[in-house]
Structures are given as structure tokens and as C-alpha cells.
PASEBA-1860 file (N, C-alpha, C; in nm, 3 decimals):
! residues 73
1> MTSLPIAP> 1.059/1.334/1.138/0.940/1.252/1.155/0.846/1.277/1.038 ~ 0.776/1.175/0.998/0.685/1.188/0.886/0.542/1.211/0.935 ~ 0.456/1.243/0.842/0.316/1.266/0.878/0.232/1.139/0.866 ~ 0.292/1.031/0.820/0.218/0.905/0.808/0.206/0.836/0.943 ~ 0.096/0.766/0.966/0.084/0.690/1.091/0.185/0.574/1.091 ~ 0.246/0.552/1.205/0.352/0.452/1.219/0.296/0.310/1.235 ~ 0.183/0.295/1.302/0.131/0.161/1.333/0.109/0.073/1.209 ~ 0.047/0.124/1.103/0.029/0.038/0.985/0.162/-0.005/0.922
9> IRRIARQH> 0.258/0.083/0.925/0.390/0.051/0.869/0.457/-0.056/0.954 ~ 0.443/-0.045/1.084/0.498/-0.146/1.175/0.433/-0.282/1.148 ~ 0.300/-0.284/1.128/0.229/-0.409/1.100/0.280/-0.473/0.970 ~ 0.303/-0.393/0.870/0.356/-0.445/0.743/0.495/-0.504/0.765 ~ 0.580/-0.432/0.834/0.716/-0.480/0.859/0.715/-0.609/0.941 ~ 0.624/-0.620/1.035/0.617/-0.740/1.120/0.568/-0.863/1.044 ~ 0.510/-0.843/0.928/0.471/-0.957/0.844/0.595/-1.029/0.790 ~ 0.708/-0.958/0.792/0.831/-1.011/0.733/0.942/-1.034/0.835
17> SERVSEDA> 0.923/-0.985/0.955/1.023/-1.002/1.059/0.955/-1.001/1.195 ~ 0.999/-1.089/1.282/0.937/-1.100/1.414/0.954/-0.972/1.495 ~ 1.073/-0.914/1.486/1.101/-0.791/1.560/1.145/-0.682/1.463 ~ 1.096/-0.561/1.488/1.128/-0.447/1.402/1.160/-0.328/1.492 ~ 1.276/-0.268/1.471/1.315/-0.155/1.555/1.234/-0.029/1.519 ~ 1.226/0.059/1.614/1.155/0.186/1.592/1.222/0.266/1.481 ~ 1.356/0.264/1.477/1.430/0.335/1.372/1.395/0.281/1.234 ~ 1.379/0.148/1.225/1.344/0.086/1.097/1.205/0.131/1.051
25> VVKLSEII> 1.111/0.137/1.144/0.975/0.179/1.110/0.974/0.325/1.066 ~ 1.048/0.409/1.134/1.055/0.551/1.095/1.118/0.565/0.958 ~ 1.225/0.489/0.931/1.291/0.495/0.801/1.196/0.451/0.690 ~ 1.124/0.341/0.712/1.025/0.296/0.614/0.918/0.403/0.590 ~ 0.875/0.467/0.694/0.776/0.574/0.683/0.829/0.688/0.597 ~ 0.954/0.726/0.618/1.017/0.833/0.539/1.026/0.793/0.392 ~ 1.063/0.667/0.367/1.075/0.618/0.230/0.938/0.619/0.161 ~ 0.838/0.570/0.229/0.703/0.565/0.172/0.653/0.706/0.141
33> ETLADIIC> 0.674/0.798/0.233/0.629/0.935/0.212/0.703/1.000/0.095 ~ 0.833/0.977/0.084/0.911/1.033/-0.026/0.865/0.976/-0.160 ~ 0.847/0.845/-0.166/0.799/0.783/-0.290/0.662/0.836/-0.329 ~ 0.572/0.848/-0.233/0.438/0.900/-0.261/0.446/1.043/-0.313 ~ 0.535/1.123/-0.257/0.552/1.261/-0.301/0.603/1.266/-0.445 ~ 0.701/1.183/-0.478/0.757/1.179/-0.614/0.650/1.135/-0.713 ~ 0.577/1.029/-0.681/0.474/0.978/-0.771/0.363/1.081/-0.790 ~ 0.320/1.145/-0.682/0.213/1.245/-0.692/0.258/1.366/-0.773
41> EDASKITS> 0.382/1.408/-0.755/0.434/1.522/-0.832/0.436/1.489/-0.981 ~ 0.486/1.372/-1.017/0.489/1.332/-1.158/0.349/1.311/-1.214 ~ 0.261/1.250/-1.136/0.123/1.229/-1.181/0.052/1.363/-1.201 ~ 0.080/1.459/-1.116/0.020/1.592/-1.129/0.065/1.659/-1.259 ~ 0.191/1.641/-1.295/0.241/1.697/-1.422/0.170/1.631/-1.540 ~ 0.148/1.501/-1.531/0.076/1.428/-1.636/-0.067/1.480/-1.646 ~ -0.130/1.499/-1.532/-0.268/1.552/-1.529/-0.274/1.688/-1.597 ~ -0.181/1.775/-1.564/-0.179/1.910/-1.623/-0.156/1.906/-1.773
49> RTGKKTLS> -0.060/1.823/-1.816/-0.027/1.813/-1.959/-0.145/1.764/-2.042 ~ -0.230/1.684/-1.983/-0.345/1.633/-2.057/-0.467/1.723/-2.044 ~ -0.450/1.839/-1.982/-0.557/1.938/-1.972/-0.663/1.907/-1.868 ~ -0.631/1.815/-1.777/-0.729/1.779/-1.674/-0.695/1.853/-1.544 ~ -0.791/1.855/-1.454/-0.770/1.916/-1.323/-0.768/1.811/-1.212 ~ -0.824/1.695/-1.240/-0.835/1.591/-1.138/-0.731/1.483/-1.163 ~ -0.648/1.459/-1.064/-0.549/1.353/-1.070/-0.621/1.219/-1.064 ~ -0.591/1.130/-1.159/-0.663/1.003/-1.166/-0.570/0.885/-1.138
57> KEDIDTAL> -0.631/0.770/-1.120/-0.556/0.646/-1.101/-0.465/0.622/-1.221 ~ -0.514/0.649/-1.339/-0.436/0.629/-1.461/-0.312/0.718/-1.461 ~ -0.325/0.842/-1.411/-0.210/0.932/-1.402/-0.105/0.875/-1.306 ~ -0.151/0.819/-1.196/-0.059/0.758/-1.100/0.007/0.635/-1.161 ~ -0.070/0.553/-1.234/-0.013/0.437/-1.300/0.094/0.478/-1.401 ~ 0.067/0.584/-1.476/0.166/0.634/-1.572/0.290/0.684/-1.501 ~ 0.273/0.756/-1.392/0.388/0.805/-1.314/0.469/0.689/-1.258 ~ 0.403/0.584/-1.214/0.474/0.466/-1.165/0.558/0.405/-1.277
65> SVNGLKSY> 0.501/0.396/-1.397/0.574/0.341/-1.511/0.693/0.427/-1.549 ~ 0.672/0.559/-1.552/0.780/0.652/-1.587/0.896/0.639/-1.489 ~ 0.866/0.613/-1.364/0.969/0.601/-1.261/1.021/0.458/-1.243 ~ 0.976/0.369/-1.330/1.023/0.231/-1.324/0.973/0.151/-1.205 ~ 0.858/0.191/-1.150/0.805/0.127/-1.031/0.681/0.042/-1.057 ~ 0.631/0.043/-1.178/0.505/-0.025/-1.209/0.514/-0.175/-1.178 ~ 0.628/-0.237/-1.201/0.640/-0.380/-1.179/0.635/-0.418/-1.031 ~ 0.651/-0.321/-0.941/0.646/-0.349/-0.797/0.505/-0.344/-0.741
73> I> 0.412/-0.293/-0.818/0.274/-0.274/-0.769/0.182/-0.378/-0.830
END
């Protein structure tokens, strides 16, 4: 089980399908949490390399680009 709230993920999934199984919502939650963890880890490395202490939106944008995800956002 993930630490993310399930209800918002269910609402997003229901925008695309009338019915969504509980297993599907849990799986989406796991995927979202994993992606967020990967992006935050990479963004944190970028923050450190640039001598900063505060993770910024720009660091996250760079991490998204490095991971080939920028075009999805």
C-alpha cells in the first residue's frame, strides 16, 4: 500500500473510465509514488551539484527532462 491518498487517484481514473477497480487504483498510486520518488531523487542530486540546499521547480523540471518525462507534463 502506498502513502498517497486513494480518492484523488480514483477521481482521475474515473475521468477516463466509468468503472475503475480497486486494484487499478492501488497500482496507479504505486506508479505515481515511484515516479515521484525517482524524480525527487534526481532533482535532489541536481540541487546538490549546483551548490543549493533548496529543491526548486527548475530542478524538478530538469529531472523530468533527464528521465524523458518532460513531454508528458
